[in-house]
N, C-alpha and C positions, 0 to 999 in steps of 0.2 A: 628309815624303821629300825629294820637287822642289827644294826648298831646298840638300840636300847634296848630291845627286846632278848640278843645277847648278854648283854649289861645284867637286866634283869635277872638271867638265865643262872650267869655267873654270880651272883649275890643272894642270890637264893640257894646255892649249893655252897654258900661261902667261900667261893676262891676267886682271887683278885686277880685281871688281867697281869701278866709282866710287859713291859717293856723291852722288846730284842735288839737287841746291838748289832748295826750296820756291819763289823764287823763281823758278825758268827752265822755260820753254816746253821744250813734246817735244822742237821743233827746234832750241832751243839745247842736247840735252845729245850728247853725245861716242855713239857706233856703241853703244860698249862699256854704257854708262845705259839706253839707249835699249830694248837688247836687258832690262838688268835692270825697265826696264816692263815689258814686254810680258809679262814670263817672270812679274810681280807679277798682271800679269791671268788669266794661266791659271791661278793656283793657285787666283784669287777666281771663275774658270768661266766669265769671258769672253772665249768664243773671239771669238766676231766681232770684238767689235772687238780683240784682240789679232790676230786674221788678217787684220783692214785692213789694223793699222800696219806688219804684216810685207810688204806687200801693196803699200803705198805710200812705206814706209824702202829708199834705199839704200843697200848693205851691202856696203862697201868695205876698210875696213879692218883691216887684218891678215887675222884669222881669224874676222871678224864674219858674215860669209854664210854659215860653216858651221851658225857659232852660230843664226843665222836660223832655216836650213833647218831641223837640228834641230829645235829650235821650232817650228816649219812638221808635221814627220812627230809632232810631242806630239799640235798638235793633232786630226790626222787620226786618230791611235792613239781617244784621247776622244773620235770623233767613229765608231769603231767601222770606221774607213777602212782597215784594217789595209793596202791591197793597194796605195794610195798612200803610205801612211807607211813599207812595208817599198823601196818606189822611192826615194824621197829617203834612206834613212840608206845605201842599199844603195851611191848615189849615191858621197854624203860616204863614208863604209871606201873605197871604190875609188879616191878619191884623197889622204884619210887615213887610211891604215888602223891607225891607232895611235890614235886616240881612241877610248878603251875605253869613258866612257859612250856612245857610239853604238851601239858595237859589243854594247850590255848592254839598251840601246833594242830593235834589233836582233830580239836575242835572243825577248825579252817578245813584240813582236808577230809573230814565230814558233810562242811558244806560245801564243797568244789564239786566233791559226789553226788547233791541232792539229797544227800540224807538229814531232812534240814529235824525230822527227832532228835535224830542221834548228835549235833554238831549243837541243838538245845540244852541235851538232858549236861553234855561238856561245860557248857553252859553256867548251867544252875547249880556245878558245884565246886567254880572258880567262886562264882558270885558268894554263895553258904562261907567258902571261906576268905571273903575280901578284907582288905584290909584298912580300910574307909568306906565312906558314904560315897563318897564322888564315885570309886570302881564298882561299889554294889552297883550303882544306877545303871551304870555303863553297860555294865554284861547285863542288867533285867531287860533294858533297852535291843540287846542285841538277840536275846534269850525271846520277846514281841518281835523282833521282826523274823525269826526264823519258824516262832510255833507257833502265829498268830492266834492257836485254841485254846492253848493251852490256858488252866484257870477253868475262871467261869466268865463262858462264851453266853451272852442271849443270842436271839433271833426272833426276826418277824417275817412274816406272809399277807399279802392283799389279793386276793386273784378274783378278778371278774369271771365267775359260772356259767353256766351252759343250762336253759333249762332244762329240769330232769326229761321230759319227755321228748326230746331227743336220745334221752339216751333209754330211757324202758316204753315210749311209742310204737306199737305194729302199726306196721304199713298199712295192711289190709281192714275194712272195717266188718268184711264177711267171708267167711273161712267156711271151705270143704276139709271134715273129720268124720274118715270113715264112709263118703260117698252122700252125708247129711250138712246144709247151712246152716251153722253157725252162727250169729251176731257180735262179735264185741265188741266193745269199749274200755281200748287200754288208750285212753286219750289224757291222764290227769296231767295238767300241766303244773307246775311250781313256777313258773317263769324265771325268769332271766337274775342269780343270785346272786350273793356274796361270800367264797371262801374268805378265810381269815383265818391268824392263829399264831402264835407261836412256840420257843423251848427252850429253855435254858438248859445248857451241857457243862456238864466240868471233865476237865483232861487233865491229868498227873500221872507224869512220866517217873513209871517206877524203875525202871530199869534202859540203855541209851536206847536200846531197838524193840520197848515197850512202853505202852501206855493202857493205863484203864480211866474210863465216862464213864456219866450216869448222864441221862437226859430226861427231865420230865419237858413231856409238851402236850398242848393243846388246840383244840382246833374247833372249827363252829359253821354249820354251811346254813344260810343264813336265805331263805326266798320269801316272795312275796307268801307264797302260800304256806302258813304256816305249817300245813300237816308235813312238808317236803322236810321240816330242818334240825340239823343231827348236829350233836355236841358230842367229841369224842376228846378223852385227858388219856393220858397212859405215860407208862415208865421204860427206859430202855436200859440197862448196867451191861457192860460188855469189856472187852480186853481187847487192841491190837499191840501185833508181833511183829516186827519186822521192819522192812523199808517202804516209803512210797513206791517204790516199783515192786518190790515182794513183800507183801503183805496176807496176814492171817490176822481173821477179827471170828469171836465168837460174840454172841449175846444175847440176852432172851430180855425178853420184852412181855407189858403186860397191856392193855387197853379197858377202859370199858366207853360205849354212845349208850346215848338218848334218841330215840324220836320224836318230836313234837311233843321233850320237855317232859316225857316217861320211858321209863328205864329199859334198851332192847336189849341189851346182851354183853358179855364180855370176855375178851378172848388173851389167852397167853402164850407161850411159847419160846421155841429155839432157833435162831438165826446163825449161821456157820457161811463164812465167803472166803474166798479166797483169790490174790493179783499174782500174776506172775507176770515177769518182763522175760521173752524168750529171745527176743536180740531187743535192742535199741528203739525198731518199732514197733514191732510184735508183741502182742500181751496175751496173754488169756486173763478171761475172769469165772468165774465159779461160784455159785453160793444155792445155799440151800434150809429150808425151812422147814420146820411143824409145827402147825399153831392150833390149838384147840378153843373153841368158841359154842361158847354157853350160854343160848336164847331165852327169855325169858319165858316161851309160848315152850318149851323145854328139847324145841326139835334141835337138838346137842350135835357138833359134827367137830371134823378133825380133818385142816386142812394140809394137803404136802407139796413142796415146791424144791424144781432142782431148776436153776438154771446155770446155762453154758455159752459160753461167744470167746469170740476172738476179735483185736483190734488191729486197726496196720494204718501208722500213720505212714502214706506217702511221704508227706513234707511236712510244713511246718505251717502249712494253711489248710490242706488234704486230709483227709483220711474215712475208713469202711472199714465197718465192721459189719458182722457175721453172729447169729445164737440161736439158740432153741431154749423151749419151756418146757416143764413136763409139770405137771398139774393136776391133784387129783384130790376129791372132799368125799369123807366117808359120814357121815350121817344116823342120829337115829330115826331118817323118814326114810328108805331106802329110796324112793323118788325123787331126794335131793342130789344122790350119790355121783359123780362122774371123774370121765377121765380127761385130758385134754393133753395135744401137745401143738407147739405154737413157733413153726420155724419163722424169725427175723434176720433180717436185713439193713445196714443204712449207713449215709454217708455224712458227713457235714465238710461244709466249707468258710475259712475262713480271708475274707475279701481286705486286702490292701487299705480300705477306708474305715474298719471293724467294722464291719457287718459281719453276721456268726451264724451262715444258715447250716439247718440239721433237719437233713429226710427221714424216716423209719418207714418201713416194713411189713407187718405181721400179718401170718394167715395160721388159724387157730384151727384145728377141730376139734370139737369137741363132743363124748359120749355121754347121755347120761342114761340114766336108770330106769328115767321115767318114761312108761308106755301109755297108749292112750288109746281103745283100740286098735289092738294088738302092735301102734305104729311107736317104734322107740324113737326119742326123741334124736337126733344126731343134730349139730351146731356146726358151719364150717361159716367162723368168720373173719371179714381182713377188715385191718385198720391198717390207713392211711395218717400219717403223723407231721407236720412242718410246724416246724421251732423257727421263729425270729427273731436277736437278737442284735441291738444296735448300736456301739458305743457312745454316739452324738444324742441320742433319745437320753443321755443321764441324767436323772433328777437329783442333783442333791450328787450324795453316795451310790444311789443304786437305777440302776440298769434297768426296762421293762420288758417280761420275757411276752413274748408272744407266739401262742401255740393255736394251729388250726388243728383237728382233726378232722376225717369222713372214717364212719362204721358204717362196716355194711353185713350183717348176721342171715343168714341163708340157713332153716330150719324145717327139716322135715316133720314138724308140728305148728304151721305157718301162723298159728299168733306168737309163736316168739320169734317171726320173723321180722326182720327191723331195718333199716339205714336212718342214721344219726348221722348229722353234724354239729360243728362244736366251735367255738372260739373262746379263748382264754386269753383273760390278761392279767400278767404276774406279774407285784413287786415284792422281795423279799432285802430281808437288811440283816447283817451280822454286827452286832452293835461292839 
């Protein structure tokens, strides 16, 4: 394979290899022949000897300098020094961007580092200048394998959603407020419903480490009791920069909601997120967002969130994570204002049989501006989530996700105290 690639490389730069005579020493060979000797050593696995010859031989005839640098990059790649190989290959392409074999080698080096978008971008340049339809199709296949989300990407999901009374129903029928008994009726039930929707995302690489994307999405929550039906439609526009291990994302978004067929509210905002791999196993994630929601009843609000987290992969099967979320809202109606802080911990384990179990626990403290009879609303919410996914339950290309949720909300205003239990079964598929 290497011989074929070398032949292509030499043909591209207009140099034909000459055959060395048996009675000639290395010093008597032409630079083109010396390149051939070094290439043969690399094929035979004699990397140290090849590197010595590259270091002591002055290559200054035509494009021999670039050929020698290319072979040095190949040696570094074979030794696992991908960063060193990448630097050399980029230096060559900065001067001679038409060297297709050098670009192909760079794509392979990037892919070996897990930088799929960067490798796909280099393959894309090669595909645009392909010499034949067959070569273009082969490169497009490589791009699709490296960047399955490039171009237009439709997706859909279906969730069996729990009854809303689990989420909104109070746990008491008679409560005391200011020492006076009040009868409450917060037991409206939607019944178990179906949540389904889809999205169409377009992604385009504008440079090796930068992609832009646009997403149109829609969702419907359909319950037996029509009053709980909710429709949502929205759009997201964003840009991603960096590798999968170190990435910055900025996006603007907007959406509109309808409840029971009537317009309810719309929102728009900005979201920024960053991911940084501190080590091979430890990664930091952070995001912040600000959103304005305009309600049709006039109670407009601005919500802001900040989330920070650390994840640690103990091994290929087991990992732990921890983080904290800061959340707040300012509204045209002061009683709806609040500030919250929610630390969270979690862990996952993937068994040898393909079973993935993910568990998390969140404890939120939320302080509201709402005051009733001298008592300010203060909520302490604990939420435990268990998610299970098993490859053996695959339905075609879809692996269902089962999620169990237990929520307990203790409030200083008893009508807002509740216990909630929910089970969701989700099917999602990217086409």
